[in-house]
N, C-alpha and C positions, 0 to 999 in steps of 0.2 A: 500524323507522327507518331513515331515508334516510341515507346514508353519504355525505361528500364525501371529501376527501382531505386527507392531512397535506402539508404543505409540503415542498419539495425545496430542499436546500440545495445553490448552485451557487458555484464558484469562479470569478470570472471579472475581466476587466478593463472596467470600467464604459464603455459606449459611449454619453457623455454629448453634448449640443452643445457644451458648453464644452471637451471633450476633442478632438473630432475634429480640429480646427483647430491644437490644439495640437501633437497630434502631427505632423501633416504639415509643421508649422514646423519641429519639433525633427529630425525627419530630412532635412529638406530642408537645414539648415543644418548637420547632421554631414557630409553630402557637399558642402559649400561651394555650394552652387546658389543662385542669385536666383530669385524669382519667375518670373522673363522666361526663364530658363534651363529650369525645370521646364514652364513652358507650353511650350516649344519641343520638349520630350522627351513630352510628353503630347498635346500639340493641344488641351488645353484654357485658355481665356483667362486672362492674366496678373491682370485685374480678377477673373474668377471664383475662381481660386486664392487672390488677397487675400482676398475673403469668406469662404472656406472656412476660411482660419487665423483670421479674425475671429470666427468662429463665427456668421455673419450667414446662412447657408445650409448645409443638410447634402449632401455629395456623393452623388450616385447610386452604386450598387453598382459600376456598369461604371466610372465615374470613379476610383473606390477601386481598381479594378484596375490601371487606366493609371498612378494615383500611386505605388502600390505596385510597380510593374514598374519605373519611372523611379527610384524610390529605392532600390530593390534589398533591399527587404522582402517580408515575407510578407503578402498582404491579410487574413490571420487575426488579424494584432497589432491590427488596428482593432475586432476583434470580440469576443465573449463567451467563447464556450469554444473549445478546438480542434475539438469533432468537428462544430460548427456552420459550416459553408460558406457564407459569404454570405447569411445569412438577411433576409427580407422584415421589417423593422421596424416596430414601432409604436411611437410615443413617447407615453409618459405623464409626468406631472408628480411630482418630489419634491416633496412641499408641506411639508416640515418636520420637526423631530425628534421623536421620540417622547417625550421630557422635558418638551418646551414645544409640543406639536402645538396646542393653541389659541390659544396666542399668535402664532405665527406663520402657520399654514395658507394660504401661499401658495406658488407655486412657487419652489425654490432653483433647479431645473434642468430638464432631462427627460431620461429614460433611455429609450435604445430597448431593447426587448424583442422576441425573436422573435413573429411570429403564431403563434397557438396557445399562447403564454402566458397565462394570465388573470390580469389585474390592470387596476384602474381606477387605483391613483396607487401611489406609494411613499414611502416614508419611512425616514429616517436611524435606525437603532437604537441611542443614544447611550449607553445605561445599560448597567450591567454584572450586572443580574439574569439575562442570557440567556447569559451566557459559560460554558464555555469553545465551547459548540456553535455559538453565533453570537457571533463577536467584536464587540467595539464598533466602530460605527460602519459596521457592514455595512447594506445595504439590503433594507428588507422590501417587496416587491410584495403589494399589499392588493386584494382582491375584495371590492367592497362588496354588500352582500346585503340582502333586507327579509324576512330568514328567521328566526323563532322560535329563540330561543337552544337550545330542547330538540334541535332539528335539528342542532344544531353539536356534538352528543357526540362526544368524541377528537379534536376538531380543534383547531388553534390559532388565536387569534383576537386582532384588537387591540379592546382591550374598555379603557372608561372605568367605574372604580369609587372610591371614596375619593378623588373629585377629582384623579385620575390615570390617565393611559394606561398600559396595560400589555399586553404580548404573552404570552398564558397558554393553556394548554390546559385544554378544559371538558370534566369529570366532574360526573355527577349522582349523589348517595347521599342517601337518606331524605329527600327533598324539600328536600334543600341542592346548591346549586351550589358544586364545587370547581375552583378556578382555579389550575392547577399552573405553576410556572416551570420553564422549561427547564435553570437551574442551581439545583442541589438544595442550595445554602447557603442559598437563599433560600424563606421560607415560602409554604406555599398558602394562599391566600385561601377562606374559606368564606363565602358570602355567602347572601342571600336574593335571589329574583328581583328584587325591589324596590330591592335595592341597587347593583342595573346602571344606572348614568347614561345609558351610550350603548355600542353595538356597531357599530366602525366598519367592519368586515368581516371577512374571511376571509384569512389568510395563506397565501399560495399557492407563494411562493417566496422564499428568503433569499438574496440576493447576497451572497457575501463578498469584499471589496475585495483585489485583488492590488496592489502595490505596481508601478509602471511603471519 
């Protein structure tokens, strides 16, 4: 049987379109600089800096380095993990919350993930059935698959059953499907194949938020 991979849990500072500008504004004001003064220090136009801070556009890696130098901070403050140096990023949508995924299903924001990290969209894990390993309000990266569930043995998936979405580990035994929670205080679902309403995809990474 083909084996995929279990998700990796990463602690990170989320690189969101809505956050990058807030960080620039925060550190600029902390030094008492105006946008015009920061423009002179970096060689980036004042209007472009304004667009960065409003979240209208995302700075290039080279401009992030210039801004960080002018603000006397490390460029890695804008990125996800200390060991990832200035990664090339793909932006994927955060399209809702696990507990009301069907109702929202629209981008709340976009998150930058390093190229090579597989994922098509992200969701906010806003329930407690995955704690303490996945703290509430962590972000799950989901890779959509058109794969039979039998191939997903021993992997975590985003799955809909009993009219609710869950993140569960898939096992098979005696022609039954066992969906195990990460939090052992919650019950394992034992279902038949026909009880599965939808498999949204494979959980590839869990990003656990750190406070700024």
